[in-house]
TORVONU-350322 format. One record per residue: residue in three letters; x, y negated, z of N, C-alpha, C in turn. Coordinates in steps of 0.05 Angstrom, whole numbers, plus 5000, padded with zeros to 4 digits. Atoms other than C-alpha are relative to their C-alpha. Example, Ala and Ser with C-alpha at 12.3 -4.5 7.8 and 13.67 -1.06 7.14 Angstrom:
residues 2
+------+--------+---------+------+---------+----------+-------+--------+---------+------+
: resn : n.east : n.north : n.up : ca.east : ca.north : ca.up : c.east : c.north : c.up :
+------+--------+---------+------+---------+----------+-------+--------+---------+------+
:  ALA :   5018 :    5024 : 5000 :    5246 :     5090 :  5156 :   5018 :    4976 : 5000 :
:  SER :   4984 :    5024 : 4999 :    5273 :     5021 :  5143 :   4985 :    4978 : 5014 :
+------+--------+---------+------+---------+----------+-------+--------+---------+------+
end
This chain:
residues 228
+------+--------+---------+------+---------+----------+-------+--------+---------+------+
: resn : n.east : n.north : n.up : ca.east : ca.north : ca.up : c.east : c.north : c.up :
+------+--------+---------+------+---------+----------+-------+--------+---------+------+
:  MET :   5008 :    5023 : 5028 :    5989 :     6222 :  5025 :   4979 :    4998 : 4997 :
:  ALA :   5037 :    4998 : 5024 :    5923 :     6196 :  4996 :   5000 :    5011 : 4974 :
:  GLU :   5002 :    5003 : 5021 :    5913 :     6217 :  4937 :   5002 :    4973 : 4976 :
:  PRO :   5013 :    5031 : 5016 :    5918 :     6158 :  4880 :   4977 :    5001 : 4983 :
:  GLU :   5033 :    4999 : 5011 :    5854 :     6180 :  4850 :   4983 :    4975 : 5024 :
:  LYS :   5011 :    5007 : 4978 :    5824 :     6162 :  4917 :   5006 :    4980 : 5018 :
:  ASP :   4992 :    5032 : 4989 :    5860 :     6101 :  4929 :   4990 :    4989 : 4981 :
:  LEU :   5005 :    5026 : 5024 :    5840 :     6075 :  4867 :   4969 :    4994 : 4999 :
:  LYS :   5025 :    5001 : 4991 :    5771 :     6088 :  4882 :   4991 :    4980 : 5016 :
:  ARG :   4999 :    5012 : 4973 :    5785 :     6058 :  4951 :   4990 :    4969 : 4991 :
:  LEU :   4992 :    5023 : 5019 :    5812 :     5997 :  4912 :   4970 :    4987 : 4985 :
:  GLU :   5028 :    5012 : 5020 :    5750 :     5988 :  4871 :   4977 :    4992 : 5012 :
:  ALA :   5025 :    5014 : 4988 :    5702 :     5994 :  4913 :   5004 :    4978 : 5025 :
:  GLU :   4992 :    5026 : 4985 :    5735 :     5936 :  4963 :   5001 :    4977 : 4979 :
:  GLN :   5007 :    5029 : 5026 :    5732 :     5887 :  4899 :   4978 :    4994 : 4987 :
:  ALA :   5029 :    5011 : 5008 :    5669 :     5898 :  4883 :   4983 :    4992 : 5014 :
:  MET :   5006 :    5021 : 4978 :    5648 :     5876 :  4957 :   5005 :    4979 : 5003 :
:  GLU :   4976 :    5028 : 4994 :    5703 :     5825 :  4947 :   4978 :    4973 : 4978 :
:  ASP :   5006 :    5015 : 5014 :    5664 :     5801 :  4886 :   4957 :    4990 : 4996 :
:  ALA :   5028 :    5007 : 4999 :    5588 :     5809 :  4910 :   5000 :    4983 : 5019 :
:  ASP :   5002 :    5023 : 4981 :    5604 :     5763 :  4970 :   5007 :    4973 : 4989 :
:  LEU :   5002 :    5020 : 5021 :    5640 :     5721 :  4916 :   4971 :    4982 : 4986 :
:  LEU :   5025 :    5014 : 5015 :    5576 :     5715 :  4873 :   4977 :    4994 : 5027 :
:  ASP :   5019 :    5002 : 4979 :    5536 :     5707 :  4939 :   4995 :    4979 : 5004 :
:  ALA :   4981 :    5036 : 4996 :    5577 :     5645 :  4958 :   4995 :    4978 : 4982 :
:  LEU :   4999 :    5014 : 5019 :    5575 :     5618 :  4890 :   4973 :    4989 : 4999 :
:  ASP :   5035 :    5006 : 5007 :    5494 :     5628 :  4887 :   4986 :    4976 : 5025 :
:  LYS :   5016 :    5025 : 4981 :    5480 :     5598 :  4954 :   5011 :    4976 : 4997 :
:  GLU :   4985 :    5017 : 5011 :    5526 :     5539 :  4929 :   4989 :    4990 : 4976 :
:  SER :   5011 :    5010 : 5029 :    5488 :     5533 :  4869 :   4978 :    4991 : 5007 :
:  LYS :   5033 :    4992 : 4987 :    5421 :     5539 :  4905 :   5010 :    4971 : 5018 :
:  GLU :   5004 :    5029 : 4984 :    5447 :     5477 :  4953 :   5011 :    4975 : 4981 :
:  PHE :   5001 :    5024 : 5025 :    5470 :     5433 :  4888 :   4970 :    4997 : 4989 :
:  ASP :   5023 :    5004 : 4998 :    5408 :     5450 :  4865 :   4981 :    4978 : 5020 :
:  LYS :   5011 :    5016 : 4982 :    5378 :     5419 :  4924 :   5007 :    4975 : 5003 :
:  ASP :   4991 :    5032 : 4995 :    5425 :     5364 :  4935 :   4988 :    4983 : 4976 :
:  SER :   5010 :    5019 : 5024 :    5407 :     5341 :  4861 :   4969 :    4992 : 5002 :
:  GLU :   5023 :    5011 : 5009 :    5334 :     5344 :  4863 :   4997 :    4983 : 5031 :
:  ILE :   5011 :    5023 : 4980 :    5327 :     5311 :  4930 :   5018 :    4974 : 4992 :
:  ALA :   4988 :    5015 : 5000 :    5376 :     5260 :  4902 :   4979 :    4980 : 4975 :
:  ARG :   5017 :    5017 : 5026 :    5335 :     5245 :  4839 :   4972 :    4994 : 5008 :
:  ILE :   5017 :    5007 : 4984 :    5272 :     5246 :  4885 :   5005 :    4973 : 5009 :
:  LEU :   4987 :    5031 : 4980 :    5301 :     5182 :  4921 :   5003 :    4986 : 4979 :
:  ALA :   5004 :    5017 : 5020 :    5317 :     5157 :  4855 :   4979 :    4986 : 4985 :
:  ALA :   5027 :    5009 : 5013 :    5248 :     5156 :  4828 :   4983 :    4983 : 5011 :
:  PHE :   5008 :    5027 : 4999 :    5211 :     5096 :  4815 :   4976 :    5016 : 5026 :
:  ARG :   5008 :    4987 : 4975 :    5168 :     5109 :  4885 :   4963 :    5001 : 4988 :
:  ALA :   5036 :    5008 : 5004 :    5091 :     5079 :  4849 :   4996 :    5017 : 4977 :
:  ASN :   5001 :    4983 : 5031 :    5098 :     5131 :  4790 :   5002 :    5025 : 5013 :
:  ALA :   5000 :    4968 : 4990 :    5076 :     5199 :  4825 :   5007 :    5020 : 4978 :
:  TYR :   4999 :    4984 : 5035 :    5091 :     5226 :  4749 :   5026 :    5006 : 5016 :
:  ASP :   4980 :    5007 : 5005 :    5160 :     5203 :  4755 :   5012 :    5014 : 5029 :
:  VAL :   4983 :    4982 : 4977 :    5175 :     5233 :  4834 :   4997 :    5025 : 5000 :
:  LEU :   5005 :    4972 : 5002 :    5146 :     5300 :  4816 :   5014 :    5008 : 4976 :
:  ASP :   4988 :    4984 : 5027 :    5182 :     5307 :  4749 :   4975 :    5004 : 4985 :
:  LEU :   5013 :    4987 : 5012 :    5121 :     5313 :  4716 :   4982 :    4971 : 4972 :
:  GLN :   5017 :    5018 : 5019 :    5087 :     5280 :  4645 :   4970 :    4997 : 5003 :
:  PRO :   5035 :    5009 : 4989 :    5023 :     5243 :  4654 :   4981 :    5017 : 4983 :
:  GLY :   5022 :    4976 : 5022 :    4962 :     5289 :  4625 :   5002 :    5024 : 5015 :
:  VAL :   5002 :    4964 : 4986 :    4983 :     5355 :  4668 :   4978 :    5005 : 5012 :
:  PRO :   5018 :    4993 : 4990 :    4931 :     5387 :  4689 :   5003 :    5004 : 5035 :
:  ASP :   5007 :    4998 : 4971 :    4912 :     5399 :  4771 :   5015 :    5026 : 5008 :
:  GLU :   4982 :    4983 : 4986 :    4943 :     5466 :  4773 :   5023 :    5001 : 4995 :
:  ASP :   4976 :    5008 : 5006 :    5004 :     5447 :  4741 :   5014 :    4986 : 5019 :
:  ILE :   4986 :    5017 : 4981 :    5016 :     5399 :  4791 :   5006 :    5013 : 5024 :
:  LYS :   4991 :    4988 : 4979 :    5004 :     5439 :  4846 :   5028 :    5023 : 5004 :
:  ARG :   4982 :    4972 : 5007 :    5044 :     5496 :  4815 :   5028 :    4985 : 5007 :
:  HIS :   4970 :    5012 : 4998 :    5101 :     5444 :  4808 :   5006 :    4994 : 5023 :
:  TYR :   4987 :    5018 : 4979 :    5100 :     5408 :  4872 :   5004 :    5031 : 5020 :
:  ARG :   4997 :    4974 : 4980 :    5098 :     5476 :  4911 :   5030 :    5010 : 5000 :
:  LYS :   4981 :    4994 : 5015 :    5159 :     5497 :  4875 :   5028 :    4980 : 5013 :
:  LYS :   4984 :    5026 : 4992 :    5198 :     5433 :  4888 :   5012 :    4994 : 5031 :
:  SER :   5013 :    4993 : 4966 :    5167 :     5428 :  4968 :   5021 :    5021 : 5004 :
:  LEU :   4993 :    4976 : 4982 :    5200 :     5500 :  4982 :   5036 :    4995 : 4980 :
:  LEU :   4968 :    5006 : 5010 :    5270 :     5479 :  4950 :   5011 :    4973 : 5010 :
:  ILE :   4991 :    5012 : 4987 :    5276 :     5419 :  4983 :   4993 :    4996 : 5036 :
:  HIS :   5015 :    4993 : 4968 :    5237 :     5436 :  5053 :   5027 :    4982 : 5021 :
:  PRO :   4973 :    4997 : 4981 :    5280 :     5401 :  5102 :   5013 :    5025 : 5017 :
:  ASP :   5003 :    4983 : 4987 :    5275 :     5461 :  5144 :   5025 :    5023 : 4988 :
:  LYS :   4980 :    4983 : 5014 :    5325 :     5499 :  5085 :   5011 :    4983 : 4991 :
:  SER :   4974 :    5025 : 5018 :    5370 :     5430 :  5067 :   5012 :    5000 : 5028 :
:  SER :   4983 :    5018 : 4980 :    5419 :     5410 :  5117 :   5007 :    4973 : 4980 :
:  ASN :   5000 :    5032 : 5004 :    5417 :     5346 :  5070 :   4983 :    4980 : 5013 :
:  PRO :   5009 :    5017 : 4984 :    5407 :     5295 :  5120 :   4976 :    4975 : 4973 :
:  GLN :   5021 :    5015 : 5008 :    5357 :     5258 :  5065 :   4977 :    5012 : 4995 :
:  ALA :   5038 :    4980 : 5016 :    5309 :     5319 :  5047 :   4981 :    4990 : 5016 :
:  PRO :   5026 :    5008 : 4990 :    5264 :     5290 :  5101 :   4979 :    4983 : 4987 :
:  ASP :   5008 :    5023 : 5013 :    5254 :     5228 :  5061 :   4989 :    5013 : 4986 :
:  ALA :   4997 :    4992 : 5030 :    5259 :     5258 :  4995 :   4973 :    5026 : 5002 :
:  PHE :   5026 :    4982 : 4999 :    5204 :     5311 :  5020 :   4975 :    4983 : 5008 :
:  ASP :   5016 :    5031 : 4999 :    5161 :     5254 :  5049 :   4983 :    4993 : 4971 :
:  ARG :   5001 :    5014 : 5021 :    5166 :     5216 :  4985 :   4979 :    5030 : 4969 :
:  LEU :   5005 :    4980 : 5018 :    5150 :     5288 :  4941 :   4969 :    5003 : 5009 :
:  ALA :   5034 :    4996 : 4988 :    5084 :     5302 :  4984 :   4978 :    4977 : 5002 :
:  ALA :   5014 :    5012 : 5008 :    5059 :     5239 :  4980 :   4992 :    4995 : 4964 :
:  ALA :   5002 :    5003 : 5020 :    5067 :     5232 :  4906 :   4975 :    5021 : 4996 :
:  TYR :   5020 :    4981 : 5005 :    5031 :     5300 :  4904 :   4974 :    4992 : 5008 :
:  GLN :   5031 :    5010 : 4989 :    4972 :     5270 :  4943 :   4989 :    4977 : 4984 :
:  ALA :   5012 :    5017 : 5014 :    4966 :     5211 :  4899 :   4987 :    5011 : 4975 :
:  LEU :   5016 :    4997 : 5023 :    4963 :     5246 :  4831 :   4972 :    5027 : 5009 :
:  LEU :   5026 :    4983 : 4992 :    4905 :     5294 :  4866 :   4982 :    4979 : 5012 :
:  ASP :   5013 :    5022 : 5003 :    4873 :     5234 :  4885 :   4983 :    4990 : 4975 :
:  THR :   5010 :    5000 : 5031 :    4824 :     5226 :  4832 :   5005 :    4968 : 4997 :
:  LYS :   5000 :    5031 : 5001 :    4816 :     5142 :  4836 :   5030 :    4994 : 4998 :
:  LYS :   4972 :    5011 : 5008 :    4889 :     5130 :  4847 :   5013 :    5013 : 4969 :
:  ARG :   4994 :    4996 : 5029 :    4906 :     5174 :  4786 :   4994 :    4993 : 4984 :
:  ALA :   5019 :    5019 : 5022 :    4860 :     5139 :  4747 :   5023 :    4977 : 4994 :
:  ILE :   4988 :    5026 : 5003 :    4892 :     5072 :  4758 :   5032 :    5008 : 4997 :
:  LEU :   4973 :    4995 : 5009 :    4964 :     5105 :  4747 :   5008 :    5001 : 4971 :
:  ASP :   5008 :    4987 : 5022 :    4940 :     5142 :  4687 :   4998 :    4964 : 4983 :
:  GLU :   5011 :    5019 : 5003 :    4912 :     5073 :  4668 :   5025 :    4981 : 4990 :
:  ALA :   4981 :    5017 : 4994 :    4974 :     5035 :  4683 :   5015 :    5010 : 4977 :
:  ILE :   4978 :    4988 : 5011 :    5022 :     5085 :  4649 :   4984 :    4998 : 4960 :
:  SER :   5011 :    5006 : 5026 :    4969 :     5075 :  4585 :   5009 :    4971 : 4980 :
:  ASP :   5004 :    5023 : 5001 :    4970 :     5001 :  4585 :   5044 :    4986 : 4991 :
:  ALA :   4975 :    5007 : 5011 :    5053 :     5006 :  4584 :   5013 :    5009 : 4970 :
:  ARG :   4992 :    4989 : 5033 :    5061 :     5048 :  4524 :   4986 :    4981 : 4979 :
:  HIS :   5008 :    5027 : 5013 :    5016 :     4995 :  4489 :   5019 :    4969 : 5006 :
:  LEU :   4987 :    5022 : 5000 :    5052 :     4939 :  4514 :   5037 :    5003 : 4985 :
:  LEU :   4972 :    5004 : 5009 :    5121 :     4974 :  4489 :   4992 :    5010 : 4968 :
:  ILE :   5010 :    5000 : 5023 :    5087 :     4992 :  4425 :   5004 :    4971 : 4984 :
:  ARG :   4999 :    5032 : 5009 :    5081 :     4913 :  4414 :   5026 :    4991 : 5003 :
:  ASP :   4979 :    5016 : 5003 :    5148 :     4894 :  4432 :   5007 :    5011 : 4985 :
:  LEU :   4986 :    4990 : 5022 :    5177 :     4945 :  4385 :   4995 :    4992 : 4977 :
:  LYS :   5012 :    4997 : 5024 :    5132 :     4919 :  4333 :   5006 :    5031 : 4971 :
:  LEU :   5008 :    4970 : 5010 :    5109 :     4995 :  4319 :   4971 :    5007 : 5002 :
:  THR :   5025 :    5002 : 5002 :    5043 :     5014 :  4306 :   4998 :    5036 : 5018 :
:  ILE :   5010 :    4980 : 4985 :    5001 :     5082 :  4339 :   5010 :    5021 : 4979 :
:  ASP :   4995 :    4979 : 5026 :    5021 :     5123 :  4268 :   5031 :    5002 : 4994 :
:  SER :   4968 :    5002 : 4999 :    5099 :     5099 :  4278 :   5009 :    5025 : 5007 :
:  GLU :   4991 :    4975 : 4995 :    5140 :     5163 :  4272 :   5015 :    5002 : 5030 :
:  GLU :   4996 :    4999 : 4980 :    5167 :     5139 :  4342 :   4984 :    5006 : 5023 :
:  VAL :   5020 :    4999 : 4984 :    5106 :     5136 :  4376 :   4984 :    5033 : 4997 :
:  LYS :   5020 :    4981 : 5006 :    5079 :     5198 :  4347 :   5017 :    5027 : 5008 :
:  ASP :   4977 :    4976 : 4996 :    5144 :     5246 :  4368 :   5016 :    4977 : 5010 :
:  PRO :   4988 :    5017 : 4985 :    5168 :     5203 :  4417 :   5033 :    5010 : 5012 :
:  ASP :   4970 :    4980 : 4988 :    5253 :     5215 :  4432 :   5004 :    4988 : 5033 :
:  VAL :   4991 :    5003 : 4966 :    5294 :     5203 :  4492 :   4999 :    4978 : 5005 :
:  VAL :   4996 :    5038 : 4996 :    5303 :     5124 :  4481 :   4967 :    4989 : 5003 :
:  PHE :   5033 :    5015 : 4991 :    5229 :     5115 :  4474 :   4992 :    5012 : 5027 :
:  MET :   4997 :    4995 : 4975 :    5221 :     5159 :  4531 :   5009 :    4982 : 5022 :
:  LYS :   4990 :    5019 : 4972 :    5263 :     5124 :  4574 :   4994 :    4961 : 5002 :
:  LYS :   5007 :    5021 : 5002 :    5239 :     5051 :  4553 :   4976 :    5000 : 5004 :
:  TRP :   5026 :    5004 : 4988 :    5169 :     5071 :  4566 :   4997 :    5006 : 5034 :
:  LYS :   4992 :    5006 : 4963 :    5191 :     5087 :  4638 :   5005 :    4980 : 5009 :
:  GLU :   4996 :    5027 : 4999 :    5215 :     5026 :  4642 :   4980 :    4981 : 5005 :
:  LYS :   5028 :    5020 : 5009 :    5159 :     4989 :  4616 :   4973 :    5009 : 5022 :
:  VAL :   5016 :    4985 : 4972 :    5114 :     5035 :  4671 :   5008 :    4986 : 5025 :
:  LYS :   4997 :    5014 : 4983 :    5152 :     5007 :  4722 :   4995 :    4963 : 4998 :
:  PHE :   5005 :    5024 : 4995 :    5142 :     4932 :  4703 :   4964 :    5002 : 5004 :
:  VAL :   5030 :    5004 : 4996 :    5069 :     4942 :  4693 :   4992 :    5019 : 5024 :
:  LEU :   5010 :    4992 : 4974 :    5060 :     4976 :  4761 :   5007 :    4978 : 5022 :
:  ALA :   4997 :    5015 : 4981 :    5095 :     4922 :  4798 :   4988 :    4970 : 4991 :
:  ASP :   5020 :    5020 : 5001 :    5053 :     4868 :  4762 :   4970 :    5008 : 5006 :
:  ASN :   5022 :    4984 : 4999 :    4996 :     4913 :  4772 :   4995 :    4987 : 5039 :
:  GLU :   4990 :    5000 : 4974 :    5022 :     4909 :  4854 :   4993 :    4961 : 5005 :
:  ALA :   4998 :    5035 : 4993 :    5040 :     4829 :  4847 :   4972 :    4988 : 5001 :
:  ARG :   5028 :    5015 : 5006 :    4971 :     4821 :  4821 :   4976 :    4996 : 5033 :
:  ARG :   5014 :    4984 : 4975 :    4940 :     4859 :  4875 :   4997 :    4983 : 5020 :
:  GLN :   4987 :    5018 : 4973 :    4983 :     4817 :  4931 :   4981 :    4976 : 4997 :
:  ARG :   5006 :    5023 : 4995 :    4959 :     4749 :  4904 :   4976 :    4998 : 5000 :
:  GLN :   5024 :    5002 : 4999 :    4891 :     4767 :  4900 :   4994 :    5015 : 5039 :
:  MET :   5001 :    4991 : 4965 :    4894 :     4800 :  4979 :   5002 :    4969 : 5008 :
:  LYS :   4990 :    5023 : 4993 :    4925 :     4741 :  4989 :   4982 :    4975 : 4997 :
:  ALA :   5028 :    5029 : 5010 :    4866 :     4687 :  4957 :   4982 :    5005 : 5014 :
:  GLN :   5028 :    4990 : 4979 :    4813 :     4731 :  4988 :   4999 :    4992 : 5042 :
:  MET :   4997 :    4999 : 4963 :    4845 :     4733 :  5061 :   5001 :    4964 : 5000 :
:  GLN :   5001 :    5028 : 5003 :    4854 :     4648 :  5045 :   4972 :    4998 : 4993 :
:  GLU :   5022 :    5010 : 5006 :    4783 :     4647 :  5027 :   4981 :    5010 : 5023 :
:  GLU :   5008 :    4992 : 4980 :    4758 :     4688 :  5083 :   5008 :    4985 : 5036 :
:  GLY :   4982 :    5024 : 4982 :    4803 :     4640 :  5127 :   4977 :    4977 : 5002 :
:  ARG :   5021 :    5029 : 5010 :    4761 :     4580 :  5094 :   4975 :    5001 : 5016 :
:  GLU :   5036 :    5007 : 4983 :    4688 :     4606 :  5116 :   5012 :    5007 : 5026 :
:  GLN :   5002 :    5000 : 4965 :    4716 :     4633 :  5182 :   4995 :    4973 : 5012 :
:  ARG :   4997 :    5032 : 4976 :    4737 :     4563 :  5206 :   4977 :    4982 : 4990 :
:  ARG :   5028 :    5009 : 5007 :    4669 :     4540 :  5171 :   4980 :    5008 : 5017 :
:  VAL :   5031 :    4995 : 4981 :    4625 :     4583 :  5212 :   5009 :    4993 : 5028 :
:  ASP :   4993 :    5008 : 4970 :    4667 :     4573 :  5276 :   4994 :    4973 : 5005 :
:  GLU :   5010 :    5033 : 4995 :    4662 :     4490 :  5263 :   4964 :    5004 : 5001 :
:  GLU :   5036 :    5001 : 5005 :    4580 :     4506 :  5250 :   4993 :    5011 : 5031 :
:  VAL :   5008 :    4981 : 4975 :    4582 :     4558 :  5317 :   5002 :    4974 : 5022 :
:  ALA :   4984 :    5014 : 4986 :    4632 :     4498 :  5351 :   4966 :    4973 : 5001 :
:  GLU :   5018 :    5019 : 5002 :    4572 :     4436 :  5328 :   4972 :    5015 : 5013 :
:  ARG :   5025 :    4992 : 4997 :    4510 :     4478 :  5348 :   5009 :    5001 : 5037 :
:  LYS :   4994 :    4998 : 4972 :    4544 :     4489 :  5422 :   5007 :    4978 : 5013 :
:  ARG :   5006 :    5019 : 4997 :    4558 :     4417 :  5423 :   4969 :    4988 : 5005 :
:  LYS :   5016 :    5013 : 5011 :    4495 :     4395 :  5403 :   4978 :    5025 : 5026 :
:  ARG :   5014 :    4988 : 4988 :    4461 :     4451 :  5457 :   5005 :    4986 : 5031 :
:  GLU :   4993 :    5005 : 4973 :    4509 :     4426 :  5519 :   4988 :    4966 : 4998 :
:  HIS :   5008 :    5021 : 4989 :    4487 :     4354 :  5502 :   4965 :    4999 : 5014 :
:  GLU :   5029 :    4997 : 4995 :    4414 :     4370 :  5503 :   5000 :    5010 : 5027 :
:  GLN :   5002 :    5000 : 4975 :    4428 :     4400 :  5568 :   5000 :    4984 : 5011 :
:  ASP :   5001 :    5021 : 4987 :    4455 :     4349 :  5591 :   4981 :    4974 : 5003 :
:  TRP :   5026 :    5015 : 4999 :    4399 :     4301 :  5572 :   4978 :    5012 : 5020 :
:  GLU :   5017 :    4982 : 4984 :    4360 :     4350 :  5604 :   4999 :    4998 : 5032 :
:  LYS :   4995 :    5004 : 4975 :    4387 :     4351 :  5671 :   5005 :    4968 : 5007 :
:  THR :   5003 :    5024 : 4999 :    4391 :     4277 :  5670 :   4982 :    4984 : 4997 :
:  ARG :   5025 :    5013 : 5015 :    4322 :     4262 :  5644 :   4994 :    4985 : 5029 :
:  ASP :   5011 :    5009 : 4971 :    4295 :     4255 :  5730 :   5012 :    4976 : 5004 :
:  GLN :   4982 :    5018 : 4988 :    4348 :     4204 :  5746 :   4995 :    4980 : 4978 :
:  ARG :   4996 :    5028 : 5015 :    4342 :     4156 :  5675 :   4968 :    5000 : 5007 :
:  ILE :   5021 :    4999 : 4985 :    4268 :     4172 :  5697 :   4994 :    4971 : 5023 :
:  GLY :   5008 :    5017 : 4977 :    4271 :     4138 :  5762 :   5025 :    4976 : 4991 :
:  SER :   4985 :    5027 : 5014 :    4331 :     4086 :  5737 :   4977 :    4977 : 4985 :
:  TRP :   5025 :    5019 : 5017 :    4273 :     4063 :  5690 :   4980 :    4992 : 5018 :
:  ARG :   5014 :    5008 : 4976 :    4219 :     4060 :  5744 :   5018 :    4978 : 5018 :
:  ASP :   4991 :    5022 : 4994 :    4265 :     4021 :  5784 :   5012 :    4974 : 4987 :
:  PHE :   4991 :    5033 : 5014 :    4287 :     3974 :  5732 :   4973 :    4986 : 4997 :
:  ALA :   5028 :    5021 : 5010 :    4211 :     3959 :  5707 :   4992 :    4986 : 5028 :
:  ALA :   5024 :    5005 : 4976 :    4191 :     3951 :  5785 :   5020 :    4980 : 5017 :
:  GLY :   4989 :    5024 : 4984 :    4245 :     3902 :  5799 :   4990 :    4977 : 4976 :
:  LYS :   5009 :    5024 : 5018 :    4231 :     3868 :  5726 :   4958 :    4979 : 5017 :
:  LYS :   5026 :    4997 : 4991 :    4152 :     3864 :  5749 :   5007 :    4982 : 5036 :
:  LYS :   4996 :    5018 : 4980 :    4173 :     3836 :  5822 :   5014 :    4962 : 4992 :
:  GLU :   4989 :    5028 : 5009 :    4219 :     3777 :  5789 :   4980 :    4994 : 4985 :
:  GLY :   5031 :    5004 : 5019 :    4158 :     3774 :  5741 :   4980 :    4973 : 5023 :
:  ASP :   5032 :    4998 : 4977 :    4104 :     3767 :  5812 :   5012 :    4969 : 5009 :
:  LYS :   5001 :    5025 : 4983 :    4152 :     3713 :  5838 :   5005 :    4979 : 4983 :
:  GLY :   5008 :    5024 : 5013 :    4162 :     3671 :  5784 :   4975 :    4983 : 5000 :
:  LYS :   5029 :    5004 : 5002 :    4088 :     3668 :  5768 :   4997 :    4979 : 5031 :
:  LYS :   5014 :    5011 : 4986 :    4076 :     3650 :  5836 :   5019 :    4962 : 5006 :
:  LYS :   4989 :    5017 : 4999 :    4128 :     3593 :  5848 :   4990 :    4976 : 4982 :
:  LYS :   4993 :    5014 : 5020 :    4105 :     3560 :  5783 :   4968 :    4999 : 5008 :
:  LEU :   5026 :    5008 : 4995 :    4033 :     3562 :  5811 :   5004 :    4979 : 5026 :
:  LYS :   4997 :    5022 : 4978 :    4053 :     3523 :  5879 :   5007 :    4980 : 4990 :
:  THR :   4996 :    5031 : 5013 :    4088 :     3473 :  5832 :   4973 :    4980 : 4984 :
:  LEU :   5026 :    5014 : 5015 :    4023 :     3462 :  5797 :   4986 :    4989 : 5015 :
:  GLY :   5025 :    5012 : 4975 :    3979 :     3445 :  5862 :   5017 :    4987 : 5011 :
+------+--------+---------+------+---------+----------+-------+--------+---------+------+
end
């Protein structure tokens, strides 16, 4: 018969193992929850705002962007997640990261964010010295983010209109060039046809002139005969 003390130690050891397994399972579930939450956040973010996709504030240095991207990309990597939306979220995260590392694209985005801030201040009838602007709260930041969406969407619509107008202008210019080319081609063909029939026209004119001369000679002879 086993000693009570040994039985107690064995039970404690088994309980410790069960607790460890349970904690490990809970940790895994927590990580999966974090992955799913982050994937959902990325997919819900405004794609045109790379800061929003990466969950960063404007103005952060490149090193912070790289470190932040590295952390999130490892968290939601499709190879480490069973979430079917992980590939889409990962692609959006990578695109946002590349956009912020592109100096030109980032400058355009920063300008849009700055414009949105000025518009919001005007809409709320505030000034840059207002407390809400100096120390923005959650409400102000939420409104600012929405205004950024508006500015980015408006900029994109304006860009599309400009592209359409440019394409229309290019189309008109191309039609004008095509018409000029067609007109020059028509003139060349006309000149070529004129040259091809040159000998025929000269021969016809000579025949016509000779016939007129013969008729004239006959008329003259007949007239002289009558007078004689």
